[in-house]
C-alpha positions as CSV (number, residue, x, y, z in Angstrom):
1,M,-17.6,-26.3,11.1
2,E,-20.4,-25.2,12.7
3,I,-23.6,-25.5,10.9
4,K,-26.3,-22.6,10.5
5,K,-28.7,-22.3,8.7
6,I,-28.1,-20.9,5.4
7,L,-30.4,-19.1,3.0
8,H,-28.6,-19.5,-0.3
9,Y,-25.7,-21.1,-0.8
10,P,-23.3,-19.9,-3.4
11,R,-23.0,-21.1,-7.1
12,L,-19.7,-22.9,-8.3
13,D,-19.2,-19.4,-10.2
14,S,-19.5,-17.1,-7.2
15,V,-17.1,-19.5,-5.7
16,L,-14.4,-19.5,-8.5
17,M,-14.6,-15.8,-8.6
18,V,-13.9,-15.7,-5.4
19,E,-11.2,-17.7,-5.3
20,K,-9.8,-15.6,-8.0
21,L,-9.8,-12.6,-6.3
22,I,-8.1,-14.2,-3.0
23,F,-5.7,-15.5,-5.2
24,E,-4.8,-12.3,-7.3
25,T,-4.9,-10.3,-4.6
26,S,-3.3,-12.8,-1.4
27,G,-2.9,-10.7,1.8
28,A,-3.7,-7.8,1.1
29,Y,-7.8,-7.3,1.8
30,T,-10.0,-7.5,4.8
31,K,-13.2,-9.7,4.6
32,K,-15.0,-6.8,4.8
33,Q,-12.6,-5.3,2.0
34,L,-12.2,-8.2,-0.4
35,W,-16.7,-8.5,-0.3
36,E,-16.5,-4.8,-1.5
37,K,-13.5,-5.9,-4.4
38,L,-16.0,-8.4,-5.9
39,P,-16.6,-8.0,-9.9
40,K,-20.1,-9.0,-9.4
41,K,-22.2,-8.1,-6.2
42,M,-23.2,-11.1,-3.8
43,M,-24.9,-11.1,-0.7
44,Y,-22.4,-10.8,2.3
45,Q,-24.3,-14.3,3.9
46,T,-23.3,-15.9,0.7
47,F,-19.8,-14.2,0.9
48,N,-18.9,-15.3,4.7
49,V,-20.2,-18.6,3.4
50,I,-17.5,-19.0,0.6
51,I,-15.3,-17.9,2.9
52,N,-15.5,-20.4,5.4
53,Y,-15.5,-23.1,3.1
54,L,-11.8,-21.9,1.8
55,L,-10.9,-21.3,5.4
56,Y,-12.1,-24.9,6.0
57,S,-10.3,-26.7,3.2
58,G,-7.1,-24.9,3.6
59,K,-7.1,-23.1,0.7
60,I,-7.2,-19.4,2.1
61,A,-5.6,-18.3,5.9
62,V,-5.8,-15.0,8.1
63,D,-3.2,-13.2,9.9
64,S,-3.5,-11.4,12.4
65,E,-4.6,-8.4,10.7
66,G,-7.3,-9.5,9.3
67,K,-6.0,-9.8,6.5
68,I,-7.0,-12.8,3.5
69,A,-4.7,-14.7,2.0
70,W,-4.3,-17.7,-0.5
71,I,-2.1,-20.4,1.3
72,W,-3.4,-23.9,-1.0
73,E,-0.2,-25.0,-3.5
74,P,-1.2,-28.4,-4.7
75,E,1.9,-28.4,-6.7
76,G,3.9,-27.5,-3.7
77,V,2.6,-30.3,-1.8
78,E,2.6,-32.9,-4.8
79,R,6.9,-32.2,-5.3
80,Y,7.3,-32.2,-0.4
81,L,5.0,-36.0,-1.1
82,K,7.4,-37.4,-3.5
83,R,11.3,-36.4,-0.9
84,K,11.9,-39.3,0.2
85,D,13.9,-37.5,3.0
86,L,11.3,-36.8,4.4
87,F,8.2,-38.2,5.5
88,W,4.9,-38.2,8.2
89,R,5.5,-38.7,11.8
90,K,2.4,-39.5,14.2
91,N,2.6,-37.6,17.7
92,E,3.6,-39.5,20.9
93,K,1.8,-38.1,23.6
């Protein structure tokens, strides 16, 4: 993740608002369209900080059309980790 000078860090309620919108509209909108659909207005730079955080943390993904989808599902990960027939394998080079 690239470190940049950030003028305004988002508050927790702002992050949660963006997460909720992306979760509810998963895969339907691009970044700019999501920003325009927010229930409360925020600076675009602040919105970008939130999007970058969600991308970095693996909660969202961007498809080839630029649409943002929610991909984080901890319950599903938990189910797969408990399965005995699945295991981690190191890439051997």
